[in-house]
C-alpha positions as CSV (number, residue, x, y, z in Angstrom):
1,M,-11.1,-19.9,-4.3
2,Q,-11.8,-19.5,-8.0
3,P,-15.4,-20.1,-9.3
4,P,-16.2,-23.4,-11.0
5,F,-15.5,-23.4,-14.8
6,S,-19.3,-23.4,-15.5
7,Q,-19.8,-20.1,-13.7
8,Q,-19.3,-16.6,-15.1
9,P,-16.9,-14.5,-13.0
10,E,-18.4,-11.9,-10.8
11,L,-17.2,-8.5,-11.9
12,H,-17.3,-5.9,-9.2
13,P,-18.9,-2.6,-10.4
14,T,-16.4,-0.4,-8.6
15,L,-13.6,-1.6,-10.8
16,G,-15.0,0.1,-13.9
17,A,-12.9,3.3,-13.7
18,S,-9.6,1.4,-13.7
19,L,-10.7,-1.2,-16.2
20,S,-12.0,0.9,-19.1
21,G,-10.2,0.5,-22.3
22,T,-9.9,3.1,-25.1
23,N,-10.1,2.8,-28.8
24,L,-8.2,6.0,-29.3
25,E,-5.6,5.6,-32.0
26,R,-2.1,4.7,-30.7
27,A,-3.4,4.0,-27.2
28,G,-2.2,0.4,-27.3
29,D,0.0,0.7,-24.2
30,H,-2.9,1.8,-22.1
31,N,-5.1,-0.9,-23.4
32,Q,-2.6,-3.6,-22.7
33,R,-2.3,-2.3,-19.1
34,V,-6.1,-2.3,-18.8
35,M,-6.3,-5.8,-20.0
36,L,-3.6,-7.0,-17.6
37,Q,-5.4,-5.3,-14.8
38,A,-8.7,-6.8,-15.6
39,I,-7.2,-10.3,-15.6
40,R,-5.3,-9.6,-12.4
41,V,-8.3,-8.3,-10.5
42,S,-11.1,-10.5,-11.9
43,G,-9.4,-13.5,-13.6
44,P,-9.4,-16.1,-14.8
45,L,-11.4,-14.6,-17.7
46,T,-12.2,-15.5,-21.2
47,R,-11.7,-13.2,-24.1
48,A,-15.4,-12.5,-24.2
49,D,-15.3,-11.5,-20.5
50,L,-12.5,-9.1,-21.3
51,G,-14.6,-7.6,-24.0
52,R,-17.4,-6.9,-21.6
53,I,-15.2,-5.4,-19.0
54,T,-13.0,-3.2,-21.1
55,G,-15.2,-2.4,-24.1
56,L,-12.4,-3.2,-26.5
57,T,-13.0,-4.9,-29.8
58,P,-12.3,-8.6,-30.4
59,P,-9.4,-8.0,-32.7
60,A,-7.8,-5.6,-30.1
61,I,-8.3,-8.3,-27.4
62,A,-6.8,-11.0,-29.6
63,N,-3.7,-8.9,-30.3
64,I,-3.2,-7.8,-26.7
65,T,-3.7,-11.3,-25.2
66,R,-1.2,-12.7,-27.7
67,R,1.4,-10.2,-26.6
68,L,0.8,-10.8,-23.0
69,L,1.0,-14.6,-23.5
70,N,4.3,-14.2,-25.5
71,D,5.7,-12.1,-22.6
72,D,4.7,-14.8,-20.1
73,L,2.6,-12.2,-18.1
74,I,-0.5,-14.3,-18.5
75,R,-1.2,-18.0,-19.1
76,E,-4.0,-20.2,-20.3
77,V,-5.5,-22.1,-17.4
78,G,-8.3,-24.2,-18.9
79,L,-11.5,-24.2,-20.8
80,L,-14.8,-22.6,-19.5
81,H,-17.5,-25.3,-19.9
82,G,-21.2,-25.1,-19.5
83,T,-21.8,-22.3,-22.0
84,R,-23.2,-22.3,-25.5
85,G,-20.9,-23.1,-28.4
86,Q,-17.3,-24.0,-28.3
87,P,-15.7,-23.9,-24.8
88,A,-13.7,-20.7,-24.3
89,M,-10.1,-20.6,-23.0
90,R,-9.7,-18.8,-19.7
91,L,-6.7,-16.5,-19.1
92,A,-5.0,-15.8,-15.7
93,I,-2.1,-13.9,-14.5
94,N,1.3,-15.7,-14.4
95,P,2.6,-14.8,-10.9
96,D,6.1,-15.5,-12.1
97,G,5.7,-13.2,-15.1
98,C,7.7,-10.5,-13.3
99,F,8.7,-9.4,-9.9
100,A,9.4,-6.1,-8.1
101,I,11.3,-5.2,-5.0
102,G,9.9,-2.9,-2.3
103,V,11.9,-1.3,0.5
104,N,10.5,0.7,3.4
105,V,13.1,2.8,5.4
106,D,11.8,4.1,8.7
107,R,13.2,5.3,12.0
108,D,13.0,1.8,13.6
109,H,13.4,-0.7,10.8
110,V,14.2,-1.4,7.1
111,T,11.8,-3.9,5.4
112,L,12.4,-5.5,2.0
113,V,9.8,-7.5,0.1
114,V,9.8,-9.1,-3.3
115,L,6.3,-9.1,-4.9
116,D,5.1,-11.2,-7.8
117,L,2.6,-10.0,-10.4
118,L,-0.3,-11.1,-8.2
119,G,0.9,-9.0,-5.3
120,Q,2.0,-12.0,-3.3
121,V,5.0,-11.5,-1.0
122,R,7.6,-14.1,-2.2
123,H,10.5,-12.9,0.0
124,R,10.6,-10.8,3.1
125,A,13.5,-9.5,5.3
126,V,13.5,-7.0,8.1
127,L,16.4,-5.2,9.7
128,E,15.2,-4.1,13.2
129,V,17.4,-1.1,14.0
130,D,16.8,2.3,15.6
131,F,17.5,5.2,13.3
132,P,19.3,3.3,10.5
133,L,21.8,5.4,8.7
134,P,22.3,5.3,4.9
135,A,25.3,3.0,5.1
136,A,23.3,0.4,7.1
137,V,20.4,0.6,4.5
138,N,22.9,0.1,1.7
139,A,24.6,-2.9,3.4
140,F,21.2,-4.5,4.2
141,F,20.0,-4.1,0.6
142,K,23.2,-5.4,-0.9
143,A,23.1,-8.5,1.4
144,Q,19.5,-9.2,0.3
145,M,20.3,-8.8,-3.4
146,D,23.2,-11.3,-2.9
147,E,20.9,-13.7,-1.2
148,L,18.3,-13.4,-4.0
149,A,21.0,-14.0,-6.6
150,R,22.1,-17.2,-4.7
151,S,18.6,-18.5,-4.4
152,Q,18.0,-18.2,-8.2
153,L,14.2,-17.9,-7.4
154,F,13.9,-14.6,-9.1
155,P,15.6,-14.5,-12.5
156,P,17.2,-11.0,-12.9
157,R,15.5,-10.4,-16.2
158,R,12.1,-10.8,-14.4
159,I,12.8,-8.2,-11.8
160,I,11.6,-4.9,-13.2
161,G,12.5,-2.4,-10.6
162,V,12.9,-1.2,-7.0
163,G,10.4,0.9,-5.1
164,V,11.5,2.8,-2.0
165,A,9.1,4.2,0.6
166,L,10.2,6.4,3.4
167,P,8.7,9.3,5.5
168,D,8.9,12.8,4.2
169,D,11.5,14.8,6.0
170,L,13.1,11.6,7.3
171,G,16.2,13.3,8.6
172,Q,14.4,16.4,10.0
173,V,11.3,15.4,12.1
174,N,12.5,15.4,15.7
175,L,11.1,12.2,17.2
176,P,12.3,11.0,20.6
177,N,15.9,9.8,20.8
178,R,16.7,10.8,17.3
179,P,20.5,11.1,17.0
180,K,22.1,14.2,15.5
181,S,23.7,12.0,12.8
182,F,20.3,11.0,11.5
183,D,20.0,14.4,9.6
184,V,22.4,12.9,7.0
185,W,19.2,11.7,5.3
186,S,18.5,15.2,4.3
187,T,21.5,15.3,2.0
188,T,21.7,11.6,0.9
189,D,21.3,10.5,-2.7
190,I,18.7,7.9,-1.8
191,P,18.3,6.2,-5.2
192,G,22.1,5.8,-5.3
193,L,21.9,3.6,-2.2
194,F,20.2,1.0,-4.3
195,T,21.6,1.5,-7.8
196,A,25.0,0.8,-6.4
197,S,23.9,-2.9,-6.0
198,V,21.5,-3.4,-8.9
199,S,21.1,-2.0,-12.4
200,L,17.3,-1.4,-12.1
201,P,15.1,1.7,-12.1
202,V,14.4,3.0,-8.6
203,F,11.1,4.7,-7.7
204,M,10.6,6.9,-4.6
205,E,7.4,7.5,-2.6
206,N,6.2,8.8,0.7
207,D,5.6,5.8,3.1
208,A,1.9,6.6,3.8
209,A,1.2,7.2,0.1
210,A,2.9,3.9,-0.8
211,A,0.8,2.2,1.9
212,A,-2.4,3.7,0.4
213,L,-1.4,2.7,-3.2
214,G,-0.7,-0.8,-2.0
215,E,-4.1,-1.0,-0.4
216,L,-5.7,0.3,-3.6
217,Q,-4.1,-2.4,-5.8
218,F,-3.7,-5.4,-3.4
219,G,-6.1,-4.8,-0.6
220,Y,-9.6,-3.5,0.2
221,G,-9.2,-0.6,-2.3
222,L,-10.3,-3.0,-5.0
223,R,-13.7,-3.0,-3.2
224,D,-13.7,0.5,-1.8
225,P,-11.8,2.7,-4.3
226,S,-12.3,5.9,-2.3
227,F,-10.6,5.8,1.2
228,F,-8.3,7.5,3.6
229,Y,-5.3,5.5,4.9
230,V,-3.8,6.1,8.3
231,L,-0.3,4.8,8.8
232,I,0.9,4.3,12.4
233,N,4.6,3.7,12.5
234,Q,7.3,5.7,14.4
235,G,5.5,8.7,13.0
236,L,1.9,9.2,11.9
237,G,0.9,9.7,8.3
238,G,-2.1,9.5,6.0
239,G,-2.9,9.0,2.4
240,M,-6.0,9.8,0.3
241,V,-7.4,7.8,-2.6
242,I,-10.4,9.1,-4.5
243,D,-12.1,7.1,-7.2
244,G,-9.1,4.8,-7.5
245,Q,-6.6,7.6,-7.8
246,Y,-4.1,8.8,-5.2
247,F,-4.7,12.5,-4.4
248,R,-1.5,14.4,-3.6
249,G,-2.7,17.9,-3.2
250,A,-1.1,21.1,-4.6
251,H,2.3,20.6,-3.0
252,G,2.3,16.8,-2.8
253,R,1.6,16.8,1.0
254,S,-2.0,15.7,1.3
255,G,-3.0,13.4,4.1
256,E,-0.4,14.9,6.6
257,L,-2.4,13.8,9.6
258,G,0.5,13.8,12.0
259,F,1.0,17.6,11.8
260,L,-2.5,18.5,12.9
261,P,-2.4,20.6,16.1
262,I,-4.1,19.2,19.2
263,I,-5.1,20.5,22.6
264,S,-6.1,18.0,25.3
265,P,-5.8,17.9,29.0
266,R,-4.7,14.3,28.7
267,T,-1.4,15.0,27.0
268,S,1.2,17.7,26.6
269,A,1.6,16.9,22.9
270,S,1.0,19.8,20.5
271,T,0.6,17.8,17.3
272,L,-1.3,14.5,16.7
273,E,1.9,12.6,15.8
274,E,3.5,13.6,19.2
275,A,0.6,11.7,20.9
276,V,-0.4,9.0,18.4
277,S,2.5,7.1,16.9
278,L,4.7,4.2,18.0
279,S,7.3,6.6,19.3
280,A,4.7,8.4,21.3
281,L,3.4,5.0,22.6
282,Y,6.9,3.9,23.7
283,A,7.4,7.3,25.5
284,F,4.0,6.9,27.2
285,M,4.9,3.4,28.4
286,A,8.4,4.3,29.5
287,A,7.2,7.3,31.5
288,R,5.0,4.9,33.5
289,G,7.6,2.3,34.2
290,R,6.8,-0.2,31.4
291,P,9.5,0.5,28.7
292,V,8.8,-1.0,25.2
293,T,11.2,-0.9,22.3
294,R,9.6,-3.2,19.6
295,P,6.0,-3.6,18.4
296,E,5.8,-7.3,19.2
297,Q,6.5,-6.5,22.9
298,L,3.1,-4.8,23.1
299,L,1.4,-8.2,22.8
300,D,3.3,-9.7,25.8
301,L,2.7,-7.1,28.6
302,D,1.8,-7.9,32.2
303,G,-1.5,-6.8,33.7
304,V,-0.3,-3.3,34.6
305,G,1.3,-2.9,31.1
306,Q,-1.9,-4.0,29.4
307,Q,-3.9,-1.4,31.4
308,L,-1.4,1.3,30.4
309,L,-1.7,0.2,26.8
310,N,-5.5,0.4,27.0
311,D,-5.2,3.9,28.4
312,W,-3.1,4.9,25.4
313,L,-5.4,3.3,22.9
314,D,-8.3,5.2,24.5
315,L,-6.3,8.5,24.3
316,A,-5.4,7.8,20.6
317,A,-9.0,7.0,19.8
318,E,-10.2,10.2,21.4
319,L,-7.6,12.3,19.5
320,L,-8.3,10.6,16.2
321,T,-12.0,10.9,16.3
322,T,-12.3,14.5,15.3
323,P,-9.8,14.3,12.4
324,I,-11.7,11.3,11.0
325,L,-15.0,13.1,11.4
326,A,-13.5,15.9,9.3
327,V,-12.3,13.3,6.7
328,S,-15.8,11.9,6.7
329,C,-17.5,15.3,6.1
330,L,-14.9,16.8,3.7
331,I,-14.0,13.8,1.6
332,N,-16.8,11.4,2.1
333,P,-14.7,8.2,1.5
334,E,-16.1,4.7,1.7
335,A,-13.8,3.8,4.5
336,V,-10.8,4.7,6.6
337,F,-8.1,2.0,6.8
338,F,-5.5,1.8,9.5
339,G,-2.1,0.1,9.0
340,G,1.5,0.2,10.1
341,R,3.7,-1.5,12.6
342,L,1.2,-1.3,15.5
343,P,0.3,-5.0,15.9
344,A,-2.9,-6.1,14.2
345,P,-4.9,-6.9,17.4
346,L,-4.2,-3.4,18.7
347,I,-5.2,-1.8,15.4
348,D,-8.5,-3.7,15.6
349,R,-9.1,-2.5,19.2
350,L,-8.2,1.1,18.2
351,A,-10.6,0.9,15.2
352,Q,-13.4,-0.3,17.4
353,M,-12.8,2.4,19.9
354,I,-12.9,5.0,17.2
355,N,-16.0,3.5,15.6
356,D,-17.8,3.7,18.9
357,R,-17.0,7.4,19.2
358,L,-17.9,8.1,15.7
359,W,-21.4,6.6,16.1
360,A,-22.0,9.0,18.9
361,H,-22.1,11.7,16.2
362,S,-24.4,9.8,13.9
363,G,-27.3,12.3,14.4
364,T,-25.2,15.4,13.7
365,V,-23.0,14.6,10.6
366,P,-24.3,13.4,7.2
367,V,-22.3,10.2,6.9
368,I,-20.2,8.2,9.4
369,V,-17.3,6.6,7.7
370,P,-16.3,3.1,9.0
371,V,-12.8,2.5,10.3
372,H,-11.1,-0.9,9.6
373,R,-7.7,-2.4,9.8
374,A,-6.1,-2.4,6.3
375,A,-5.5,-5.6,4.4
376,T,-1.9,-4.6,3.8
377,S,-1.2,-3.6,7.3
378,T,2.3,-4.3,8.8
379,D,4.3,-4.3,5.6
380,A,2.1,-1.8,3.8
381,P,4.7,0.8,2.8
382,A,7.1,-1.9,1.5
383,I,4.3,-3.6,-0.5
384,G,3.2,-0.2,-1.8
385,A,6.8,0.6,-2.8
386,A,7.0,-2.7,-4.7
387,L,3.9,-1.7,-6.6
388,L,5.7,1.4,-8.1
389,P,7.7,-0.5,-10.8
390,F,4.5,-2.4,-11.7
391,T,2.6,0.8,-12.1
392,D,5.4,2.3,-14.2
393,R,5.5,-0.7,-16.6
394,L,2.3,-2.6,-16.4
395,L,-0.7,-1.2,-14.6
396,P,-3.2,1.4,-16.0
397,T,-3.0,5.0,-14.8
398,R,-4.6,8.2,-16.1
399,T,-1.1,9.5,-16.8
400,T,-0.4,6.7,-19.2
401,L,-3.6,7.3,-21.1
402,M,-2.9,11.1,-21.3
403,K,0.5,10.4,-22.7
404,T,-0.6,7.9,-25.3
405,A,-3.6,10.1,-26.4
406,A,-1.2,13.0,-26.8
407,E,1.4,11.2,-28.9
């Protein structure tokens, strides 16, 4: 719910790093991105509000807001009354200003979403299939583009790009029941699967990184801009955001939680992913006579199945506690967020189990980081993928500022 017109908007202090404008010569692109971000995160706002948030001059604000209005990216939504002088016009994001498509390809599904400029999912489709091959992904995407064209809900000129999120080494990591044919992903022209159907730019990202980026822009990252994201899908991944910026590491492989070695008398797994992932959970249940093949089936188990599931959650919590303690000590984030296809009630239970174990160490480590379910949980990689075209065209990044400052 938006505040009454007579109230000033509450501007969260943690947004300052991403909402700082610059008066450097020829940095207009960055300033426009900053202005749009400010309105998206804290709007509706008056032009005076924008000046306080961004530090830009009134003439700069007037020029940029005029451009944004002309491009239909923002709209005027009424006057702010109850202040001195002439009532000021408030500005808000136009959700229909532009759209982006996000696709998440994984070992057990393909998810497609269309996001509007406010980050709202306006269209969603899921192909539930084990180890989808490139031809199946291409056919699914083409069918969805045909459906979107028929619906006429998303004018083609308003769709600015396609983001694709998928696990690193998709065709190489040897998860249970992976067919030999699945290694075709190692040699596939992945952008070509999508450009064959649409004349739009295609952006690629690791699935856990995409999920973390989506949480940063559309979830709790707006409140807690330093966090670690844990993605539980068929595999196990992680992503690290520090002060509102995704941290990739020297070789682009930061956050690779699943590859951590483990030794436990409770499992024969040698890596964390082999014990804590949906594929590991399915194997755990099948070995004990309660086979499960889809996440939603985990919410409809009999008494024995529920006890087995609780045993697995307890094992997962035990194995995850030490890595999260390491994250807490080494990175000192504000929170750890869990997302992925593990159903939300089970993520909540797992988070509570981990939190209980973490607090047992409260006297021996400097800070205990809280664990929560992410706001962008189930479709997080697809939502984060859809964010990529927005980031390229509209949202502020340090890269954009560096480019404009160097021109």
